[in-house]
DSSP file (Angstrom, degrees, kcal/mol; ACC not computed):
  #  RESIDUE AA STRUCTURE BP1 BP2  ACC     N-H-->O    O-->H-N    N-H-->O    O-->H-N    TCO  KAPPA ALPHA  PHI   PSI    X-CA   Y-CA   Z-CA
    1    1 A M     >        0   0    0      0, 0.0     4,-2.5     0, 0.0     5,-0.2   0.000 360.0 360.0 360.0 -46.3   59.1   14.6   -2.7
    2    2 A K  H  >  +     0   0    0      1,-0.2     4,-2.7     2,-0.2     5,-0.2   0.904 360.0  50.9 -62.8 -40.8   56.9   12.2   -4.6
    3    3 A K  H  > S+     0   0    0      1,-0.2     4,-2.7     2,-0.2    -1,-0.2   0.892 109.9  51.0 -64.3 -33.6   56.4    9.9   -1.6
    4    4 A R  H  > S+     0   0    0      2,-0.2     4,-2.4     1,-0.2    -2,-0.2   0.941 112.7  44.5 -72.4 -41.6   55.4   12.8    0.6
    5    5 A I  H  X S+     0   0    0     -4,-2.5     4,-2.1     2,-0.2    -1,-0.2   0.899 113.8  50.9 -67.9 -35.3   52.8   14.0   -2.0
    6    6 A F  H  X S+     0   0    0     -4,-2.7     4,-2.9    -5,-0.2    -2,-0.2   0.935 111.0  49.6 -64.3 -43.9   51.6   10.4   -2.4
    7    7 A G  H  X S+     0   0    0     -4,-2.7     4,-2.3     1,-0.2    -2,-0.2   0.923 110.9  49.0 -59.0 -45.3   51.3   10.1    1.4
    8    8 A L  H  X S+     0   0    0     -4,-2.4     4,-2.1     2,-0.2    -1,-0.2   0.858 111.9  46.9 -63.4 -37.1   49.4   13.3    1.7
    9    9 A L  H  X S+     0   0    0     -4,-2.1     4,-2.5     2,-0.2    -2,-0.2   0.918 112.5  50.9 -70.5 -43.0   47.0   12.3   -1.1
   10   10 A L  H  X S+     0   0    0     -4,-2.9     4,-1.8     2,-0.2    -2,-0.2   0.900 111.2  48.4 -59.5 -42.1   46.5    8.8    0.5
   11   11 A S  H  X S+     0   0    0     -4,-2.3     4,-2.2     2,-0.2    -1,-0.2   0.911 110.8  50.7 -64.1 -47.1   45.8   10.4    3.9
   12   12 A L  H  X S+     0   0    0     -4,-2.1     4,-2.4     1,-0.2    -2,-0.2   0.904 109.9  50.6 -62.9 -39.6   43.3   12.9    2.3
   13   13 A C  H  X S+     0   0    0     -4,-2.5     4,-1.9     2,-0.2    -1,-0.2   0.905 109.8  49.7 -60.4 -42.9   41.5   10.0    0.6
   14   14 A L  H  X S+     0   0    0     -4,-1.8     4,-1.6     2,-0.2    -2,-0.2   0.921 111.2  49.0 -65.2 -46.0   41.2    8.0    3.8
   15   15 A V  H  X S+     0   0    0     -4,-2.2     4,-2.0     1,-0.2     3,-0.3   0.921 112.0  49.1 -56.9 -49.9   39.8   11.1    5.7
   16   16 A M  H  < S+     0   0    0     -4,-2.4    -1,-0.2     1,-0.2    -2,-0.2   0.831 111.1  50.1 -67.8 -29.2   37.3   11.7    3.0
   17   17 A A  H  X S+     0   0    0     -4,-1.9     4,-0.5    -5,-0.2    -1,-0.2   0.795 114.1  43.4 -75.1 -26.9   36.2    8.1    3.0
   18   18 A L  H  X S+     0   0    0     -4,-1.6     4,-2.2    -3,-0.3     5,-0.2   0.746  96.8  75.0 -91.9 -23.6   35.8    8.0    6.8
   19   19 A V  H  X S+     0   0    0     -4,-2.0     4,-2.2     1,-0.2     3,-0.2   0.947  96.9  46.5 -57.4 -51.2   33.9   11.4    7.3
   20   20 A P  H  > S+     0   0    0      0, 0.0     4,-2.0     0, 0.0    -1,-0.2   0.888 112.9  50.7 -61.6 -34.9   30.6   10.2    5.9
   21   21 A N  H  X S+     0   0    0     -4,-0.5     4,-1.6     2,-0.2    -2,-0.2   0.865 109.0  50.8 -68.4 -33.4   30.8    7.0    8.0
   22   22 A L  H  X S+     0   0    0     -4,-2.2     4,-1.0    -3,-0.2    -1,-0.2   0.903 109.0  51.4 -69.2 -39.9   31.5    9.0   11.1
   23   23 A A  H ><>S+     0   0    0     -4,-2.2     5,-1.1     1,-0.2     3,-0.7   0.909 110.4  49.0 -61.9 -42.4   28.5   11.2   10.4
   24   24 A M  H ><5S+     0   0    0     -4,-2.0     3,-1.3     1,-0.2     5,-0.3   0.838 105.7  58.2 -70.9 -29.8   26.2    8.1   10.0
   25   25 A A  H 3<5S+     0   0    0     -4,-1.6    -1,-0.2     1,-0.3    -2,-0.2   0.736  94.5  66.5 -72.8 -20.5   27.5    6.7   13.2
   26   26 A D  T <<5S-     0   0    0     -4,-1.0    -1,-0.3    -3,-0.7    -2,-0.2   0.326 121.3 -99.2 -79.2   6.3   26.4    9.8   15.2
   27   27 A G  T < 5S+     0   0    0     -3,-1.3    -3,-0.2     1,-0.1    -2,-0.1   0.699  82.1 135.1  84.7  19.3   22.7    9.1   14.6
   28   28 A D      < +     0   0    0     -5,-1.1    23,-3.1    -4,-0.1     2,-0.3   0.052  50.7  86.4 -89.9  28.2   22.4   11.5   11.7
   29   29 A T  E     -A   50   0A   0     21,-0.3     2,-0.3    -5,-0.3    65,-0.1  -0.868  58.2-159.6-122.0 160.6   20.4    9.0    9.6
   30   30 A V  E     -A   49   0A   0     19,-2.5    19,-2.5    -2,-0.3     2,-0.5  -0.941  14.3-129.6-133.4 160.4   16.8    8.2    9.5
   31   31 A T  E     -A   48   0A   0     -2,-0.3    64,-2.2    17,-0.2     2,-0.5  -0.941  11.4-163.3-118.2 130.4   14.9    5.1    8.2
   32   32 A V  E     -Ab  47  95A   0     15,-2.9    15,-2.9    -2,-0.5     2,-0.3  -0.963  16.0-174.6-110.3 117.7   12.0    5.3    5.8
   33   33 A S  E     - b   0  96A   0     62,-2.5    64,-2.8    -2,-0.5     2,-0.5  -0.729  15.1-135.6-111.5 164.1    9.9    2.0    5.7
   34   34 A F  E     - b   0  97A   0     10,-0.3     2,-0.6    -2,-0.3    64,-0.2  -0.976   6.4-157.9-129.9 125.8    7.0    1.1    3.5
   35   35 A D  E     - b   0  98A   0     62,-3.2    64,-2.8    -2,-0.5    61,-0.0  -0.894   1.7-166.0-105.4 114.4    3.8   -0.5    4.5
   36   36 A M    >   -     0   0    0     -2,-0.6     3,-0.8    62,-0.2    -1,-0.1   0.584  32.2-131.1 -78.2  -6.9    2.0   -2.3    1.6
   37   37 A K  T 3   -     0   0    0      1,-0.2     3,-0.1    63,-0.0    64,-0.1   0.890  64.0 -62.1  49.5  47.3   -1.4   -2.6    3.6
   38   38 A D  T 3  S+     0   0    0      1,-0.2     2,-0.3     2,-0.0    -1,-0.2   0.726 112.7 104.8  62.9  29.3   -1.7   -6.2    2.8
   39   39 A H    <   -     0   0    0     -3,-0.8    -1,-0.2    24,-0.0    23,-0.1  -0.930  63.1  -0.5-133.4 158.6   -2.0   -5.8   -0.9
   40   40 A G        -     0   0    0     -2,-0.3     2,-0.3    24,-0.1     3,-0.1   0.168  67.1 -98.3  67.3-179.3    0.3   -6.3   -3.9
   41   41 A T  B    S+E   62   0B   0     21,-2.7    21,-1.9     1,-0.1    -2,-0.0  -0.813  83.9  65.7-131.7 173.5    3.8   -7.6   -4.3
   42   42 A G        -     0   0    0     -2,-0.3    -1,-0.1    19,-0.2    17,-0.1   0.843  62.8-167.7  80.7  36.4    7.1   -5.9   -4.7
   43   43 A A        -     0   0    0     -3,-0.1    -1,-0.2     1,-0.1    17,-0.1  -0.345  24.7-114.5 -60.0 133.7    7.3   -4.1   -1.4
   44   44 A P        -     0   0    0      0, 0.0   -10,-0.3     0, 0.0     2,-0.2  -0.337  28.5-112.7 -64.8 149.1   10.1   -1.6   -1.3
   45   45 A V        -     0   0    0      1,-0.1   -13,-0.1   -12,-0.1     2,-0.0  -0.486  41.3 -90.4 -77.2 153.4   13.1   -2.2    1.0
   46   46 A N        -     0   0    0     -2,-0.2     2,-0.5   -12,-0.1   -13,-0.2  -0.307  40.6-139.6 -58.3 141.9   13.6    0.1    3.9
   47   47 A Q  E     -A   32   0A   0    -15,-2.9   -15,-2.9    -3,-0.1     2,-0.6  -0.925  10.3-162.5-109.8 128.2   15.8    3.2    3.1
   48   48 A T  E     +A   31   0A   0     -2,-0.5   -17,-0.2   -17,-0.2    46,-0.0  -0.971  27.7 166.7-108.1 119.1   18.4    4.5    5.6
   49   49 A I  E     -A   30   0A   0    -19,-2.5   -19,-2.5    -2,-0.6     2,-0.1  -0.838  43.4 -84.4-131.8 162.7   19.2    8.1    4.5
   50   50 A P  E >   -A   29   0A   0      0, 0.0     3,-1.4     0, 0.0   -21,-0.3  -0.447  57.5 -99.6 -65.1 142.0   21.0   11.0    5.9
   51   51 A K  T 3  S+     0   0    0    -23,-3.1    41,-0.2     1,-0.2   -23,-0.0  -0.376 108.7  29.8 -59.7 136.8   18.7   13.2    8.1
   52   52 A G  T 3  S+     0   0    0     39,-3.0    -1,-0.2     1,-0.3    40,-0.2   0.526  99.4 102.1  90.3   5.7   17.4   16.2    6.3
   53   53 A T  E <  S-F   91   0C   0     -3,-1.4    38,-2.1    38,-0.6    -1,-0.3  -0.821  74.9 -99.6-118.0 161.2   17.4   14.6    2.7
   54   54 A P  E     -F   90   0C   0      0, 0.0    36,-0.2     0, 0.0     2,-0.1  -0.441  32.8-119.8 -77.8 151.2   14.7   13.3    0.6
   55   55 A A        -     0   0    0     34,-0.5     2,-0.5    -2,-0.1    34,-0.0  -0.503  35.0-103.1 -82.3 159.1   13.9    9.5    0.3
   56   56 A V        -     0   0    0     -2,-0.1    -1,-0.1     1,-0.0    32,-0.1  -0.776  33.8-117.3 -86.7 124.6   14.1    7.9   -3.1
   57   57 A E        -     0   0    0     -2,-0.5     3,-0.1    30,-0.1    -1,-0.0  -0.433  34.7-141.0 -63.5 121.6   10.7    7.3   -4.6
   58   58 A P        -     0   0    0      0, 0.0     2,-0.1     0, 0.0    -1,-0.1  -0.261  25.8 -87.2 -76.1 169.3   10.4    3.5   -5.1
   59   59 A E        -     0   0    0      1,-0.1     0, 0.0   -17,-0.1     0, 0.0  -0.477  57.2 -91.8 -68.0 149.4    8.9    1.8   -8.0
   60   60 A D        -     0   0    0     -2,-0.1    -1,-0.1     1,-0.1   -17,-0.0  -0.399  43.4-112.6 -57.1 133.0    5.1    1.2   -7.7
   61   61 A P        -     0   0    0      0, 0.0    10,-0.3     0, 0.0   -19,-0.2  -0.325  30.4-115.9 -66.3 155.4    4.1   -2.1   -6.1
   62   62 A V  B     -E   41   0B   0    -21,-1.9   -21,-2.7     8,-0.1     2,-0.1  -0.842  24.1-132.5-101.4 124.7    2.4   -4.5   -8.4
   63   63 A P        -     0   0    0      0, 0.0     7,-0.1     0, 0.0     3,-0.0  -0.405  21.2-115.4 -72.7 149.1   -1.2   -5.4   -7.5
   64   64 A L    >>  -     0   0    0      1,-0.1     3,-1.5    -2,-0.1     4,-0.8  -0.715  21.1-130.5 -78.8 135.2   -2.3   -9.0   -7.5
   65   65 A P  G >4 S+     0   0    0      0, 0.0     3,-0.8     0, 0.0    -1,-0.1   0.873 105.9  54.6 -57.0 -37.7   -4.9   -9.7  -10.2
   66   66 A E  G 34 S+     0   0    0      1,-0.2    -2,-0.0     2,-0.1     0, 0.0   0.688  98.4  63.8 -70.6 -16.9   -7.2  -11.5   -7.8
   67   67 A E  G <4 S-     0   0    0     -3,-1.5    -1,-0.2     2,-0.1     3,-0.1   0.798  88.3-147.2 -76.8 -28.0   -7.3   -8.5   -5.4
   68   68 A K    <<  +     0   0    0     -3,-0.8    36,-2.7    -4,-0.8     2,-0.3   0.889  57.7 116.4  59.5  40.8   -8.9   -6.1   -7.9
   69   69 A F  E     -C  103   0A   0     -5,-0.5     2,-0.4    34,-0.3    -1,-0.3  -0.938  50.0-154.3-129.8 156.5   -7.1   -3.2   -6.5
   70   70 A Y  E     -C  102   0A   0     32,-2.9    32,-2.8    -2,-0.3     2,-0.2  -0.977  28.6-103.4-129.0 149.2   -4.6   -0.8   -8.1
   71   71 A F  E     +C  101   0A   0     -2,-0.4    30,-0.2   -10,-0.3     3,-0.1  -0.483  33.9 178.6 -72.6 135.7   -1.8    1.2   -6.4
   72   72 A G  E     -     0   0A   0     28,-3.0     2,-0.3     1,-0.3    29,-0.2   0.877  49.3 -57.7 -93.3 -70.1   -2.5    4.9   -6.0
   73   73 A Y  E     -C  100   0A   0     27,-0.8    27,-1.8    25,-0.1    -1,-0.3  -0.966  52.6 -79.8-169.1 174.4    0.4    6.5   -4.2
   74   74 A W  E     -C   99   0A   0     -2,-0.3    11,-2.7    11,-0.3     2,-0.3  -0.681  46.2-165.2 -87.1 138.0    2.5    6.5   -1.0
   75   75 A T  E     -CD  98  84A   0     23,-2.8    23,-2.6    -2,-0.3     2,-0.4  -0.872  14.5-145.9-122.5 158.7    0.8    8.3    2.0
   76   76 A Y  E     -CD  97  83A   0      7,-2.5     7,-2.3    -2,-0.3     2,-0.6  -0.985  13.1-154.8-118.0 133.1    2.1    9.6    5.4
   77   77 A I  E     + D   0  82A   0     19,-0.5     2,-0.4    -2,-0.4     5,-0.2  -0.928  21.6 163.0-114.9 118.6   -0.2    9.4    8.4
   78   78 A R  E >   - D   0  81A   0      3,-2.3     3,-1.9    -2,-0.6    -2,-0.1  -0.989  69.4  -9.1-137.1 129.3    0.4   11.8   11.3
   79   79 A N  T 3  S-     0   0    0     -2,-0.4    -1,-0.1     1,-0.3     3,-0.1   0.862 128.3 -56.2  53.7  39.9   -2.0   12.8   14.0
   80   80 A Y  T 3  S+     0   0    0      1,-0.2     2,-0.4    -3,-0.0    -1,-0.3   0.472 113.0 120.4  75.8   4.6   -4.8   10.9   12.2
   81   81 A F  E <   -D   78   0A   0     -3,-1.9    -3,-2.3     2,-0.0     2,-0.6  -0.863  51.1-153.0-100.0 133.9   -4.3   12.9    9.1
   82   82 A V  E     +D   77   0A   0     -2,-0.4     2,-0.4    -5,-0.2    -5,-0.2  -0.923  19.1 174.3-109.9 124.2   -3.4   11.1    5.8
   83   83 A T  E     -D   76   0A   0     -7,-2.3    -7,-2.5    -2,-0.6     2,-0.2  -0.964  37.9-105.1-128.8 146.9   -1.5   13.0    3.2
   84   84 A R  E     -D   75   0A   0     -2,-0.4     2,-0.4    -9,-0.2    -9,-0.3  -0.538  43.2-122.2 -65.8 129.3    0.1   12.1   -0.1
   85   85 A W        -     0   0    0    -11,-2.7     2,-0.6    -2,-0.2   -11,-0.3  -0.634  17.3-150.2 -83.1 131.4    3.8   11.9    0.4
   86   86 A D    >   -     0   0    0     -2,-0.4     3,-2.0     1,-0.1    -1,-0.0  -0.888   5.5-150.3 -97.7 117.5    5.9   14.2   -1.8
   87   87 A F  T 3  S+     0   0    0     -2,-0.6    -1,-0.1     1,-0.3   -30,-0.1   0.473  92.7  68.4 -74.2   0.4    9.3   12.6   -2.4
   88   88 A S  T 3  S+     0   0    0    -34,-0.1    -1,-0.3     2,-0.1     2,-0.2   0.566  80.2 104.2 -89.0  -9.2   11.0   16.0   -2.8
   89   89 A N  S <  S-     0   0    0     -3,-2.0   -34,-0.5     1,-0.1     2,-0.2  -0.481  78.2-117.5 -69.5 138.9   10.3   16.5    1.0
   90   90 A N  E     -F   54   0C   0    -36,-0.2     2,-0.5    -2,-0.2   -37,-0.1  -0.511  21.9-134.1 -71.4 143.8   13.2   16.2    3.4
   91   91 A V  E     +F   53   0C   0    -38,-2.1   -39,-3.0   -41,-0.3   -38,-0.6  -0.918  30.9 166.8-105.9 121.2   13.0   13.4    5.9
   92   92 A N        +     0   0    0     -2,-0.5     2,-0.3   -41,-0.2    -1,-0.1   0.528  64.6  31.2-110.6 -12.1   14.0   14.4    9.5
   93   93 A D  S    S-     0   0    0    -63,-0.0    -1,-0.1   -62,-0.0   -63,-0.1  -0.941  96.7 -82.2-141.6 160.6   12.6   11.5   11.6
   94   94 A D        +     0   0    0     -2,-0.3     2,-0.3   -65,-0.1   -62,-0.2  -0.409  60.4 175.2 -61.3 142.7   12.1    7.8   11.0
   95   95 A M  E     -b   32   0A   0    -64,-2.2   -62,-2.5    -2,-0.0     2,-0.5  -0.979  30.4-139.0-148.9 157.1    8.8    7.3    9.2
   96   96 A T  E     -b   33   0A   0     -2,-0.3   -19,-0.5   -64,-0.2     2,-0.4  -0.990  15.0-154.2-119.0 128.8    6.6    4.8    7.6
   97   97 A L  E     -bC  34  76A   0    -64,-2.8   -62,-3.2    -2,-0.5     2,-0.4  -0.841  12.7-147.6 -99.5 140.9    4.8    5.4    4.3
   98   98 A S  E     -bC  35  75A   0    -23,-2.6   -23,-2.8    -2,-0.4     2,-0.2  -0.869  13.5-120.4-111.1 140.3    1.7    3.5    3.6
   99   99 A A  E     - C   0  74A   0    -64,-2.8     2,-0.6    -2,-0.4   -25,-0.2  -0.544  20.0-147.0 -75.0 139.9    0.5    2.3    0.2
  100  100 A L  E     - C   0  73A   0    -27,-1.8   -28,-3.0    -2,-0.2   -27,-0.8  -0.967  16.8-167.3-110.6 118.5   -2.9    3.6   -0.8
  101  101 A W  E     - C   0  71A   0     -2,-0.6   -30,-0.2   -30,-0.2   -32,-0.0  -0.825   6.5-157.3-110.0 143.2   -4.9    1.2   -2.9
  102  102 A F  E     - C   0  70A   0    -32,-2.8   -32,-2.9    -2,-0.3     2,-0.1  -0.952  22.8-116.4-120.2 138.7   -8.0    1.9   -4.9
  103  103 A P  E     - C   0  69A   0      0, 0.0   -34,-0.3     0, 0.0     2,-0.2  -0.457  30.6-111.1 -71.1 142.5  -10.6   -0.8   -6.0
  104  104 A W        -     0   0    0    -36,-2.7     2,-0.5    -2,-0.1     0, 0.0  -0.519  31.4-131.6 -67.5 138.6  -11.1   -1.5   -9.7
  105  105 A E              0   0    0     -2,-0.2    -1,-0.1     1,-0.1   -37,-0.0  -0.837 360.0 360.0 -95.9 130.4  -14.5   -0.3  -10.6
  106  106 A T              0   0    0     -2,-0.5    -1,-0.1     0, 0.0    -2,-0.0   0.408 360.0 360.0-109.9 360.0  -16.5   -2.8  -12.7
């Protein structure tokens, strides 16, 4: 009896471990990439996430001192409109977020 219960539990664990991987294989993931716009360091790595879920907000990139710019926020450009990206939004398609940099005022 103990062997049968153990076998059922092991089978259930295997199924639970494989189900997310099967969903990912069906193309139910999207990729969020980050464009630094040729400034700063510390570019975030691309994120592959389940479709319909929010991306994780990365740490702000670090500006280089000689550039005299500071990081503002991540933007999304669609149909020539630039909007500040809200990381609570769900992502349904592959997308690229662009860094918006502001010049230091002297």
